[in-house]
C-alpha positions as CSV (number, residue, x, y, z in Angstrom):
1,X,111.3,97.5,91.6
2,X,111.9,96.0,91.8
3,X,114.0,97.6,93.0
4,X,113.2,96.4,95.9
5,X,110.0,98.0,97.0
6,X,107.5,97.6,100.5
7,X,104.2,98.8,100.3
8,X,102.2,98.6,103.9
9,X,99.0,96.7,104.1
10,X,97.1,97.7,101.1
11,X,93.3,97.7,100.6
12,X,90.8,95.9,102.8
13,X,90.0,93.8,99.8
14,X,93.6,92.4,99.7
15,X,93.9,89.2,101.8
16,X,97.2,89.5,103.7
17,X,99.2,86.4,104.4
18,X,99.9,85.8,108.1
19,X,102.7,83.7,109.2
20,X,105.6,82.0,107.5
21,X,103.4,79.5,105.8
22,X,101.6,82.3,104.0
23,X,98.0,81.8,102.7
24,X,98.6,78.4,101.1
25,X,96.6,76.2,103.5
26,X,97.1,72.5,103.8
27,X,97.6,71.9,100.1
28,X,100.5,74.2,99.8
29,X,98.4,77.0,98.3
30,X,97.4,74.9,95.3
31,X,94.8,76.5,93.0
32,X,93.4,74.6,90.0
33,X,91.5,75.6,86.9
34,X,88.3,74.3,88.5
35,X,88.6,76.9,91.4
36,X,89.1,79.8,88.9
37,X,85.7,81.3,89.9
38,X,87.1,81.7,93.5
39,X,90.3,83.5,92.3
40,X,90.4,87.2,91.7
41,X,91.2,87.9,88.0
42,X,93.7,90.7,88.3
43,X,96.0,89.9,85.4
44,X,95.1,90.3,81.7
45,X,96.8,87.1,80.5
46,X,96.7,86.0,76.8
47,X,96.2,82.4,75.8
48,X,100.0,82.2,75.3
49,X,100.4,82.7,79.0
50,X,97.6,80.3,80.0
51,X,98.4,77.4,77.7
52,X,101.2,74.9,77.9
53,X,102.1,71.7,79.6
54,X,99.9,70.9,82.6
55,X,102.1,68.3,84.3
56,X,101.9,67.8,88.1
57,X,104.5,70.5,88.7
58,X,104.8,72.6,91.9
59,X,106.0,76.1,91.6
60,X,106.8,77.9,94.9
61,X,107.0,81.7,95.0
62,X,108.9,83.1,98.1
63,X,108.5,86.8,98.7
64,X,110.2,89.2,101.1
65,X,107.3,89.6,103.5
66,X,104.0,87.8,103.7
67,X,102.3,90.6,105.7
68,X,103.1,93.2,103.1
69,X,100.3,94.6,100.8
70,X,102.6,94.6,97.8
71,X,103.1,90.9,98.1
72,X,99.5,90.2,98.9
73,X,98.8,91.7,95.5
74,X,101.6,89.5,94.0
75,X,99.9,86.4,95.5
76,X,96.7,87.3,93.7
77,X,98.7,87.0,90.4
78,X,100.3,83.7,91.5
79,X,96.9,82.3,92.5
80,X,95.4,83.4,89.1
81,X,98.2,81.7,87.3
82,X,97.4,78.5,89.2
83,X,93.7,78.8,88.4
84,X,94.3,79.7,84.7
85,X,96.8,76.8,84.1
86,X,95.9,74.1,86.6
87,X,99.6,74.1,87.8
88,X,100.2,73.9,91.5
89,X,101.7,77.4,92.1
90,X,101.6,79.0,95.5
91,X,103.3,81.7,97.5
92,X,105.0,81.8,100.9
93,X,107.1,84.3,102.8
94,X,108.4,85.3,106.2
95,X,106.3,87.3,108.6
96,X,108.6,90.3,108.3
97,X,111.2,91.6,105.9
98,X,114.2,89.6,107.2
99,X,116.9,88.0,105.1
100,X,117.5,85.1,107.6
101,X,113.8,84.3,107.9
102,X,113.4,84.3,104.2
103,X,116.3,81.9,103.7
104,X,114.6,79.6,106.2
105,X,111.3,79.7,104.2
106,X,113.3,78.9,101.0
107,X,115.0,76.1,102.8
108,X,111.6,74.7,103.8
109,X,110.0,74.9,100.4
110,X,112.9,73.3,98.5
111,X,112.5,70.2,100.6
112,X,108.9,69.9,99.5
113,X,109.3,68.2,96.1
114,X,109.0,71.4,94.1
115,X,110.1,71.7,90.4
116,X,110.5,75.5,90.3
117,X,111.3,78.2,92.8
118,X,110.6,81.9,92.3
119,X,112.1,84.3,94.8
120,X,111.9,88.0,95.5
121,X,115.1,88.2,97.7
122,X,115.5,90.5,100.7
123,X,119.3,90.2,100.4
124,X,120.5,88.5,97.2
125,X,123.9,87.6,98.7
126,X,122.2,86.0,101.7
127,X,119.9,84.0,99.4
128,X,122.6,82.7,97.0
129,X,123.8,79.7,99.0
130,X,120.3,78.3,99.5
131,X,119.5,79.1,95.8
132,X,122.5,77.0,94.9
133,X,121.2,74.2,97.0
134,X,117.9,74.4,95.1
135,X,119.6,74.2,91.8
136,X,121.8,71.4,92.9
137,X,118.5,69.5,93.6
138,X,117.5,70.2,90.0
139,X,115.0,72.9,90.9
140,X,114.5,75.7,88.4
141,X,115.3,79.1,90.1
142,X,113.7,82.4,88.9
143,X,114.3,85.6,90.8
144,X,112.6,89.1,90.6
145,X,114.3,92.1,92.1
146,X,117.3,89.9,92.3
147,X,119.6,91.0,89.5
148,X,122.8,90.3,91.5
149,X,121.9,86.8,92.5
150,X,124.4,84.3,91.0
151,X,122.6,80.9,91.5
152,X,119.6,81.4,89.2
153,X,118.4,80.2,85.9
154,X,116.9,83.7,85.2
155,X,116.2,87.0,86.8
156,X,113.0,88.6,85.6
157,X,112.6,92.4,86.1
158,X,109.6,94.5,85.3
159,X,111.9,97.0,83.6
160,X,115.5,98.2,83.3
161,X,116.3,99.2,86.9
162,X,118.3,102.3,85.9
163,X,115.5,103.3,83.6
164,X,112.9,103.0,86.4
165,X,115.1,105.2,88.6
166,X,115.3,107.8,85.9
167,X,111.5,107.7,85.6
168,X,111.2,108.4,89.3
169,X,113.6,111.3,89.0
170,X,111.7,112.8,86.0
171,X,108.6,112.9,88.1
172,X,110.4,114.3,91.2
173,X,112.0,117.1,89.3
174,X,108.6,118.0,87.9
175,X,107.1,118.1,91.4
176,X,110.1,120.2,92.7
177,X,109.9,122.6,89.8
178,X,113.3,121.7,88.5
179,X,115.3,123.0,91.5
180,X,116.2,122.1,95.0
181,X,118.0,119.5,97.2
182,X,117.0,115.9,97.5
183,X,118.0,112.7,99.1
184,X,117.3,109.0,98.4
185,X,115.7,106.3,100.5
186,X,115.9,102.5,100.2
187,X,114.6,99.7,102.4
188,X,118.1,98.4,103.0
189,X,121.5,99.2,101.6
190,X,121.9,95.5,100.7
191,X,118.8,95.6,98.4
192,X,120.1,95.3,94.9
193,X,117.2,96.5,92.9
194,X,116.2,99.4,95.1
195,X,119.8,100.8,95.1
196,X,119.9,100.4,91.4
197,X,116.7,102.5,91.1
198,X,118.2,105.1,93.5
199,X,121.4,105.2,91.5
200,X,119.4,105.5,88.3
201,X,117.5,108.5,89.7
202,X,120.8,110.2,90.7
203,X,122.3,109.6,87.3
204,X,119.2,111.0,85.6
205,X,119.4,114.1,87.8
206,X,123.1,114.6,87.1
207,X,122.6,114.2,83.3
208,X,119.5,116.3,82.9
209,X,118.6,118.4,85.9
210,X,121.3,120.8,87.0
211,X,118.9,122.7,89.1
212,X,118.6,119.8,91.5
213,X,121.4,118.6,93.8
214,X,121.8,115.4,95.9
215,X,122.3,116.1,99.6
216,X,125.9,115.5,100.6
217,X,125.1,113.7,103.8
218,X,123.0,111.6,104.0
219,X,122.9,110.8,100.3
220,X,121.0,107.7,101.1
221,X,118.9,106.6,104.1
222,X,117.2,103.3,105.0
223,X,113.6,102.7,105.9
224,X,114.0,99.1,106.8
225,X,110.9,98.4,104.6
226,X,108.8,100.0,107.3
227,X,106.5,103.0,106.9
228,X,106.9,104.1,110.5
229,X,110.7,104.0,110.1
230,X,110.5,105.9,106.8
231,X,108.4,108.5,108.6
232,X,110.9,108.9,111.5
233,X,113.9,109.0,109.2
234,X,112.3,111.6,107.0
235,X,111.5,113.8,110.0
236,X,115.1,113.6,111.1
237,X,116.4,114.5,107.7
238,X,114.0,117.5,107.3
239,X,114.8,118.8,110.8
240,X,118.5,118.4,110.4
241,X,118.5,119.6,106.8
242,X,115.7,122.1,106.2
243,X,117.1,122.8,102.8
244,X,115.9,119.4,101.6
245,X,112.8,119.7,99.4
246,X,112.7,116.3,97.7
247,X,112.9,112.5,98.4
248,X,113.4,109.6,96.0
249,X,111.6,106.7,97.6
250,X,112.2,103.1,96.4
251,X,110.5,100.8,98.8
252,X,106.7,101.0,98.8
253,X,106.9,101.8,102.5
254,X,109.1,104.9,101.8
255,X,106.5,107.1,100.0
256,X,103.7,106.9,102.5
257,X,106.1,107.3,105.4
258,X,107.8,110.3,104.0
259,X,104.5,111.8,102.9
260,X,103.2,111.5,106.5
261,X,106.3,113.4,107.8
262,X,105.8,116.1,105.2
263,X,102.1,116.5,106.2
264,X,102.9,116.5,109.9
265,X,105.6,119.1,109.6
266,X,103.3,121.4,107.5
267,X,105.5,121.1,104.4
268,X,102.9,120.1,101.8
269,X,103.6,121.9,98.6
270,X,107.2,122.7,99.8
271,X,108.7,119.2,100.1
272,X,108.0,116.4,97.7
273,X,108.4,112.7,97.5
274,X,108.1,110.5,94.5
275,X,108.7,106.7,94.4
276,X,107.3,103.3,94.6
277,X,103.8,103.0,96.2
278,X,100.5,101.2,96.1
279,X,97.4,103.1,94.8
280,X,95.0,102.1,97.6
281,X,97.6,102.6,100.3
282,X,98.6,106.1,99.0
283,X,95.3,107.3,97.6
284,X,94.4,109.7,100.4
285,X,98.0,111.1,100.6
286,X,97.9,111.7,96.9
287,X,94.6,113.4,97.0
288,X,95.5,115.7,99.9
289,X,98.7,116.8,98.3
290,X,101.2,115.1,100.7
291,X,102.3,112.8,98.0
292,X,102.7,114.1,94.4
293,X,103.4,110.9,92.4
294,X,103.8,107.2,93.0
295,X,105.5,105.0,90.5
296,X,105.2,101.2,90.3
297,X,104.6,98.1,88.4
298,X,101.8,95.7,89.1
299,X,103.1,93.0,91.5
300,X,100.3,90.6,90.5
301,X,101.5,90.7,86.9
302,X,105.1,90.1,88.1
303,X,104.1,87.1,90.1
304,X,102.1,85.7,87.2
305,X,105.1,86.4,84.9
306,X,107.6,84.6,87.1
307,X,105.4,81.5,87.1
308,X,105.0,81.6,83.3
309,X,108.8,81.9,82.9
310,X,109.3,79.0,85.3
311,X,106.8,76.8,83.3
312,X,108.5,77.7,80.0
313,X,111.8,76.5,81.4
314,X,110.2,73.3,82.7
315,X,108.8,72.7,79.3
316,X,112.2,73.1,77.7
317,X,111.2,76.3,75.8
318,X,113.9,78.9,75.3
319,X,114.0,82.3,77.1
320,X,115.6,84.7,74.7
321,X,115.5,88.3,73.6
322,X,112.0,89.1,72.4
323,X,110.3,86.3,74.3
324,X,106.6,86.9,74.9
325,X,105.3,85.7,78.2
326,X,101.7,86.5,77.2
327,X,101.4,89.6,79.5
328,X,101.2,93.2,78.6
329,X,104.3,94.3,80.5
330,X,106.2,91.2,79.5
331,X,105.3,90.8,75.9
332,X,108.8,91.4,74.5
333,X,111.5,90.7,77.0
334,X,114.9,92.4,76.7
335,X,118.0,90.6,77.7
336,X,120.7,92.5,79.6
337,X,123.9,93.1,77.7
338,X,125.9,92.6,80.8
339,X,124.0,89.6,82.2
340,X,122.6,86.9,79.9
341,X,120.4,85.6,82.7
342,X,118.7,88.9,83.3
343,X,115.5,89.7,81.3
344,X,113.4,92.9,81.5
345,X,109.9,93.9,80.6
346,X,108.5,97.4,80.3
347,X,106.0,97.7,83.1
348,X,106.3,101.1,84.9
349,X,103.5,103.5,85.5
350,X,103.0,106.8,87.3
351,X,100.0,107.7,89.4
352,X,99.0,111.1,90.7
353,X,95.7,112.8,91.8
354,X,94.5,112.9,88.2
355,X,94.5,109.1,87.6
356,X,94.7,107.5,91.1
357,X,91.0,106.5,91.0
358,X,91.7,104.5,87.8
359,X,93.6,101.9,89.9
360,X,92.2,99.7,92.6
361,X,94.9,97.7,94.3
């Protein structure tokens, strides 16, 4: 999401990046094929994804927040791409989800002789000027969760954003029994993808589920991509509006924070939250009934896919409707009718208590 989301520190096995310089180390995070045994194989990549030109290219991936478990998982995919292909691909990000800090990280990496830049923007509008600077330097620019960015070669989404929002709503109405009042939560009102997901959820409800109704005020609240903030905001909403029985969460921090509030207020089985989340982070909340469903795509696969797309552009290969990036969720890209630079995969999944133990990230 994406969309957006955003998911607190994940499992103990995930190595979190600390500091603006991420986990790259002195070589800028370079991973080579010879170090593949040291890299966790988290993405099922075909030979089409692994093979191609192996020039001395540098691909920098800049994420929203290097201390976030969602992006720790994404870095595993980036590192695996580097190990699989021998291309110097690495990830960096600010120490917190802050647009100004992210712009500074981007500014730093575009001055380090890179050939391609992949960005998951905190605020697309804030990123656009520095992305233009990158393109003016001849750097290929790929975004993810950045459908409104203007200065890009391509934006790669895991799915159609409105469709993902509809998918969240389908699961929420199921949890709510097809009736009740709900509200929506995003990390920031400036986050393009997450607001598109929330809008898609509302549109799905209005089209299909007349028994549900969007709360008049607040229709949308912000979590600031922080689980504690999501918890506090959810408590305020539930105390001020006891009629609310559902939350659409878009950030990965929303769902665990809201679920914690539901649990603390003794509302399990009465109030429900469905939205983006990480399996390991949300496992106990799902199992104890505080959280009915989480929806997501695998950020490792998204990180890997951005790098594959960047390499294809560097190789002079076309990106077009039906392009296969060699990954399950990105095997037949769909181009947006409204934006010829926006390409979508088909990567959403839903996890509940019945299948949560099938996922370990």
